[in-house]
C-alpha positions as CSV (number, residue, x, y, z in Angstrom):
1,M,63.7,-143.3,82.0
2,N,64.2,-143.4,78.3
3,S,63.2,-139.7,77.9
4,L,65.6,-138.8,80.7
5,L,68.5,-140.5,79.0
6,H,67.9,-138.6,75.8
7,N,67.7,-135.2,77.6
8,P,70.7,-133.1,76.7
9,L,71.2,-132.0,80.3
10,W,71.6,-135.7,81.3
11,S,74.9,-136.0,79.4
12,L,76.1,-132.7,80.8
13,V,75.4,-133.9,84.4
14,L,77.1,-137.2,83.5
15,S,80.3,-135.5,82.4
16,L,80.5,-133.3,85.5
17,A,79.7,-136.2,87.8
18,A,82.2,-138.5,86.2
19,Y,85.0,-135.9,86.5
20,Y,84.0,-135.1,90.1
21,T,84.3,-138.9,90.8
22,G,87.7,-138.9,89.2
23,I,88.9,-136.1,91.3
24,S,87.6,-137.8,94.5
25,V,89.3,-141.1,93.6
26,Y,92.6,-139.3,92.9
27,K,92.5,-137.4,96.1
28,R,91.7,-140.6,98.0
29,F,94.6,-142.7,96.6
30,H,96.9,-140.0,95.2
31,K,98.3,-142.2,92.4
32,S,99.5,-140.5,89.2
33,W,97.9,-143.2,87.0
34,L,94.5,-142.5,88.6
35,N,94.2,-139.3,86.6
36,P,90.8,-137.7,87.1
37,L,90.2,-137.2,83.4
38,L,91.2,-140.8,82.6
39,I,88.7,-142.0,85.2
40,A,86.0,-139.7,83.9
41,I,86.5,-140.9,80.3
42,G,86.2,-144.5,81.5
43,L,83.1,-143.9,83.5
44,V,81.4,-142.0,80.6
45,I,82.2,-144.8,78.2
46,I,80.8,-147.5,80.6
47,V,77.6,-145.6,81.1
48,L,77.1,-145.1,77.3
49,L,77.7,-148.8,76.7
50,I,75.3,-149.8,79.5
51,F,72.5,-147.6,78.2
52,N,73.3,-148.1,74.6
53,L,73.7,-144.4,73.9
54,S,75.6,-143.1,70.8
55,Y,78.3,-140.5,70.9
56,S,76.1,-138.0,69.0
57,E,73.4,-138.4,71.7
58,Y,76.0,-137.8,74.4
59,M,77.3,-134.7,72.7
60,L,73.8,-133.1,72.7
61,G,74.5,-132.1,76.3
62,A,78.3,-132.5,76.5
63,G,78.6,-130.2,73.5
64,I,77.8,-127.3,75.9
65,I,81.2,-127.9,77.5
66,H,82.8,-128.3,74.1
67,A,81.4,-124.9,73.0
68,F,83.4,-123.2,75.7
69,L,86.8,-124.5,74.5
70,G,87.2,-121.7,72.0
71,P,86.5,-118.8,74.4
72,V,88.7,-120.5,77.0
73,T,91.7,-120.0,74.7
74,V,91.7,-116.4,75.7
75,V,92.6,-117.4,79.3
76,L,96.0,-118.5,78.0
77,A,97.0,-114.9,78.0
78,L,96.6,-114.7,81.8
79,P,99.6,-116.8,82.9
80,L,101.7,-115.0,80.3
81,Y,100.8,-111.6,81.9
82,R,100.9,-112.7,85.5
83,R,104.3,-114.3,85.3
84,R,105.8,-111.8,82.9
85,Q,108.6,-111.0,85.4
86,L,109.6,-114.7,85.5
87,L,109.5,-114.7,81.7
88,K,111.8,-111.7,81.6
89,D,114.2,-113.2,84.2
90,H,114.5,-116.5,82.4
91,K,113.4,-115.6,78.9
92,Y,116.2,-117.3,77.0
93,A,115.9,-120.6,78.8
94,I,112.1,-120.6,78.7
95,L,111.8,-119.6,75.1
96,T,114.5,-122.1,74.0
97,G,112.8,-124.9,76.0
98,V,109.3,-124.3,74.6
99,L,110.5,-123.8,71.0
100,T,112.7,-126.9,71.1
101,G,109.9,-129.0,72.6
102,S,107.3,-127.7,70.1
103,I,109.5,-128.4,67.1
104,A,110.6,-131.8,68.5
105,S,106.9,-132.7,68.8
106,L,106.1,-131.8,65.2
107,I,109.2,-133.5,63.7
108,S,108.8,-136.7,65.8
109,T,105.2,-137.0,64.7
110,V,106.1,-136.6,61.0
111,L,109.1,-139.0,61.2
112,L,107.2,-141.7,63.1
113,S,104.3,-141.4,60.7
114,K,106.7,-142.1,57.9
115,V,108.4,-144.9,59.7
116,F,105.1,-146.7,60.5
117,N,103.5,-145.8,57.1
118,I,100.6,-143.9,58.7
119,N,97.9,-142.5,56.5
120,A,98.5,-138.8,55.6
121,M,95.2,-137.8,57.0
122,I,95.9,-139.4,60.4
123,E,99.4,-137.9,60.3
124,K,97.9,-134.4,60.0
125,S,95.4,-135.2,62.8
126,L,98.2,-136.1,65.1
127,I,100.4,-133.1,64.5
128,P,98.7,-130.8,67.1
129,H,98.8,-133.5,69.8
130,S,101.0,-131.5,72.2
131,V,99.0,-128.2,72.2
132,T,95.9,-127.4,74.3
133,T,92.6,-128.7,72.9
134,P,91.1,-125.4,71.6
135,I,94.3,-124.6,69.6
136,G,94.6,-128.2,68.5
137,I,91.1,-128.3,67.1
138,G,91.7,-125.1,65.2
139,L,95.0,-126.5,63.7
140,S,93.2,-129.7,62.8
141,Q,90.5,-127.8,60.9
142,T,93.2,-125.7,59.2
143,L,95.1,-128.8,58.1
144,G,91.8,-130.4,56.9
145,A,92.4,-133.3,59.4
146,V,90.0,-135.4,61.5
147,E,89.0,-133.4,64.5
148,G,88.1,-136.4,66.6
149,I,91.5,-138.1,66.1
150,T,93.2,-134.8,67.0
151,V,91.2,-134.4,70.2
152,L,91.9,-138.1,71.2
153,S,95.6,-137.6,70.6
154,I,95.7,-134.4,72.6
155,V,93.9,-136.1,75.6
156,M,96.2,-139.2,75.4
157,T,99.3,-137.0,75.2
158,G,98.2,-135.0,78.2
159,L,97.4,-138.1,80.3
160,T,100.6,-139.8,79.4
161,G,102.6,-136.7,80.3
162,A,100.8,-136.3,83.6
163,I,101.1,-140.0,84.6
164,L,104.8,-140.5,83.5
165,S,106.3,-137.1,84.4
166,P,107.1,-138.0,88.1
167,L,109.0,-141.0,86.9
168,V,110.8,-139.1,84.1
169,F,111.8,-136.3,86.5
170,K,113.1,-138.8,89.0
171,I,115.2,-140.8,86.4
172,F,116.7,-137.7,84.9
173,R,116.9,-135.8,88.2
174,I,114.9,-132.8,87.0
175,T,114.2,-130.9,90.2
176,H,114.0,-127.2,89.2
177,P,110.4,-126.0,89.3
178,I,110.8,-123.9,86.2
179,A,112.2,-126.9,84.2
180,R,109.4,-129.1,85.4
181,G,106.7,-126.6,84.6
182,I,108.0,-125.7,81.2
183,S,108.4,-129.4,80.2
184,L,104.9,-130.3,81.3
185,G,103.2,-127.3,79.8
186,T,105.0,-127.7,76.5
187,S,104.4,-131.4,76.1
188,A,101.3,-132.2,78.1
189,H,99.3,-128.8,78.0
190,A,96.5,-128.3,80.5
191,I,96.4,-131.9,81.8
192,G,100.1,-131.7,82.5
193,T,99.6,-128.4,84.2
194,T,97.3,-130.0,86.8
195,K,100.3,-132.3,87.6
196,A,102.7,-129.3,87.7
197,L,100.4,-127.5,90.1
198,E,100.9,-130.4,92.5
199,M,104.6,-129.9,92.3
200,G,104.4,-126.3,93.5
201,E,103.1,-122.9,92.6
202,T,106.1,-122.0,90.4
203,A,106.0,-125.2,88.4
204,G,102.3,-124.7,87.9
205,A,102.6,-121.1,86.8
206,M,105.5,-121.9,84.4
207,S,103.4,-124.8,83.0
208,G,100.5,-122.5,82.3
209,L,102.9,-120.0,80.7
210,A,104.4,-122.8,78.5
211,I,100.9,-123.8,77.3
212,G,100.4,-120.4,75.7
213,L,104.0,-120.1,74.3
214,A,103.9,-123.7,72.9
215,A,100.6,-122.9,71.2
216,I,102.1,-119.8,69.5
217,C,105.2,-121.7,68.5
218,T,103.2,-124.6,67.1
219,V,100.8,-122.4,65.1
220,I,103.7,-120.5,63.6
221,A,105.6,-123.7,62.8
222,V,102.6,-125.4,61.2
223,T,101.9,-122.2,59.2
224,I,105.4,-122.1,57.9
225,A,105.3,-125.8,57.0
226,Q,102.0,-125.3,55.1
227,L,103.5,-122.4,53.1
228,A,106.5,-124.5,52.3
229,G,104.2,-127.3,51.1
230,W,105.3,-129.8,53.7
231,F,101.7,-130.6,54.8
């Protein structure tokens, strides 16, 4: 049993099984707070605690999934291409929304870090929290931040967006699929896109489009800020 638990393939299977369980639970109850990723994270943590396994041991197998994050970034070009006509038809509204959301994310992170007197290293680690994980990791490395904190902030941001978005849309009466998709993709990246897909094909497509555009906007904004000496 001990040799099995320390086999790299075991943690890979654990990750896949936990996420499949999360999907099954969500489909059964269909509650926004029962996000599949949130359930999967909880299950993995419980298993690691029960069998007294360290994070480094877990990553021996789960690292295989992590290794695909970089190449997967290329996939962001697909929604940009496939929905190019929608982008042309609503280019000003889409670009304005994504750019505003990306800049607001950066500014709010910096301002709140100052207000709560957060350590500079943690502040840098939180800056990419609204972009998709592969881009966020790259930005974190560029900023010399803590990659683990960046990944955690990205996951928590995505989960928060996916869970709270139905309530936010209801309160502010946001019904247009393009507006819903752009807001979710810009603020909650891939996890938010899974929620957008439940709201319709157009919302899902626009959310996927926003992920790529938000990543571009954020990278450019961070680069400019670095050149200006703000980070």
